N, C-alpha and C positions, 0 to 999 in steps of 0.2 A: 212603468213596465211595458208600455206600448211602444211601437215603432222599432223594436229590436229585430234584427234579422234572425230568422229561425225560431223566434219565440212562438210557442203554441199554447194558447190559454187553456186548451182542453187537456194538456199534459204538462203542467208547470213543474218546475223543480222546487223541492222543499229542503231546507236544512234544519235538522232538529238540534237544538242547543244542548249544551252540557247540563243545563238545569232540569233536563228530562232524561228518561232512561233510554240509552242507545238501542236496546233491544226492541223498543217500540218502533223505531225506524225500520229495523229488519223485518218486523212483522208486517208493517205497511208495504214494504217492498214486495213481500211475498204475494200480496193481493194486487200488485200492479202500480202502486204509486211510485213516482220518481222522487225518492226521498233518501237522504243520507244523514248521518249523524255528524256532529262536529268531530267526534273521534275518528270516523271514517275518513273525513276530509283532511284534518290537521294532525292526526295521530294522537297518541297519549302524551300529554305534557304535564310535568309536575306542577307548574304554575297555572295551568289552564290556558284557554284561549280568550283573549280580551275581546269585549264586544265590538270595538271599532274595527278590529281585524275581521270579525265575523260579518259585520255589516258590509265592509268593502268586498269580501268574498262573494256575498250574496248579490251585490251590485254587479260585479264583474261577471258572475255566472247566471244572472237573471233568476235568482232563487228567492223564495219566500222563506223568511226566517221564522221558525216556530220556537218560542221561548216561554219560560215561566217566570221571568224576572221583571217585576214592575219597575224596578230602578232603571232598567234599560230605557224605558220610555221617557223618564225624567232626565237622566244623565246624558243621553245621546239623542235628545230631541232634534237638534239641528242636523246632525248627521243623518238621522232617519228621514227627516223632511227633505233633505237635498239629495239623498242617494237614489230615491225613486223606488226603493225596494218595498215589498209588501211584508207584513208581519202578522202572525197569529200569536196572540198572548194567551197562554193557557193559565187561567186564574186558578190558583190552588187555595180553596177555602181552608183556613187553618194551617196553611203553609205546606201541606203534604198531599200527595196523591200516589197511590200505588201504580206500578207499571200497567196493571190491568185497567185501572181507571183512566190512565193517560191514553191507552190504546182505544178504549171505548169513546172517550171524548174526541180524540182526533179522527177516529173513523166516522164520527158524526160531522166534524168541522171541515174536513178536506173536500168532500163533495160540494159543500156549500161555498167554499172559497173558489173552487173551480167554476161553479155556476156564476158567481159574481164576476169572475174574470171573463168568462165566455160571453156574458151579457154586456161586456164593455164598461163595467163600473170603474169609475176613476178613483173610488175610495180604496185605499191600500192596507188599512190597519183594522184588525178585528180582534175581538176577545171571545174566548170560549170558556165556559165553566159549567159545572154541574153541582148542585147543592148536596147531593148524596150519591152513593154508588148505583142507585136505581132510577134516579130522576133523569128526565130528558135534558140533555145539555142545551144551553142557549149559545147562540152565535150572533154577535152583534158588532156593529161598527164602533170604533173608538177613534177619538181625535188625538193626535200627537201634538 
């Protein structure tokens, strides 16, 4: 994600996957984040938007993909490694998070992601999780 014309690490673009609530992107937009949901970008589709198409859109638009799908890391490993995009994997203990919890976790994670980009970190993939609705989320690197 470095070396791209016009790329500003202090104001990166984020794309919120269909595995998360689109209203979370809207709430984060209201406080100044450059974030869109897959629904905003691709529209509503009966069959959904496939991960390879999302990864390619993120590559073309220099966006960081925020998703909650652990399978994406396994199934699209090569494409993620070669695309150069960044990802934030929202880990959902028990498989579910309310929109409120998603917003809380991402409000914690996005400034940390921006800090890593601003500091020139070459690591592109991160995981964010919280063990319960009141715990402090953790934000850590993951290998793809």
